[in-house]
C-alpha positions, 0 to 999 in steps of 0.5 A: 660745239655741244649742240646739233650743228644745224640748230641755231645753238650749234651754228653759234657754237660754230662761230665761236669755235671758228674764231679761235681755229686756224683757217681752212683744212686746219679746222678739220679737228673741230669735227672731232669735238662733237659726234655730230661733226662740224659745219662751217658758219659760212656753209649754206644748208638748204636741205630738209632731208640731210643725214649726218654721220659722226664727225662729218666736216663741212667746210667754208662756203659749202652749199648743200641744196634741195630743190624738191624731194630728194635726200643727201647722206653723208657717212661718218668722217666725210670731209667736204672742203670749201666751195663744194655744191651738192644739189639734189631733186626729183628724187635723187640721192647723193650718198658719200661713204665713210672717210671719203674726202672731197676737195674744193670747188667740186660739184655733186648733182643728183636729179632723178638718178643717184650718186653713190660715192664709196668709202675712203674715196679721194676726190681732187679739186674741181670734179663734177658728177652728173647722174642724169641727162637733160632732154634736148628734143627739137621743137621745145626749149631745152630748159623746159624738157625733163631729165632722165637717168641711165642708172646713175653713178657709182664710185667704188671704195678706195678709188682716186679721182684726179683734178678736174674729172667729169663723171657722166651718168650711168657709169661705175668707177670700180674699187681702187680705180684711179682716174687721171686729171681732166678725164671725162668718165663715160664708161665703166672703169674696172676695179684697180684700173688706171684710166685717163683721157676724154673719154676716159680709157683704161691704160693699165691695171694698178696690179701690173705696176712694178714696185 
């Protein structure tokens, strides 16, 4: 584990470490053995502009893919569990803050716009983020039309997203906000709010909850 995890020597060391380690989340401790972190041998890294902070964990079958000029930035202690897809292109940027955990089968896309996820965010399985919209004007195939952005997506520090949340372009989820399972976020959610539904609406503030 002493080698850079993206180099062949590092991937070989990763195979050895994985062979001796338990499965799934029990392997997270491997990221602490190397300042460069741990990348599972089954992960697919196809990105020329990937920045890794210290002790990052990239789990089984995670895919980080670049179609053209774009960037992915993972800060210290980020944990990406199995079967996550991060895809960027057309100048898009995915930036994930320190200590954030993203659970399995999430999809993080950034074409043209940016996806900025703050620190210590908890994202449950099957969430999806789309900081862009695809053109669908008549008279031309949709797949041939360009994408555009309303300003991207920002997820504030210490927020919590439940299972299956979808976040669309041009919204900000505030610091410490909670978004309920299955919600579709189409508008800004204030700091400390609890929002649920399709589309997501604020139902109360965390500060108003009785202890």
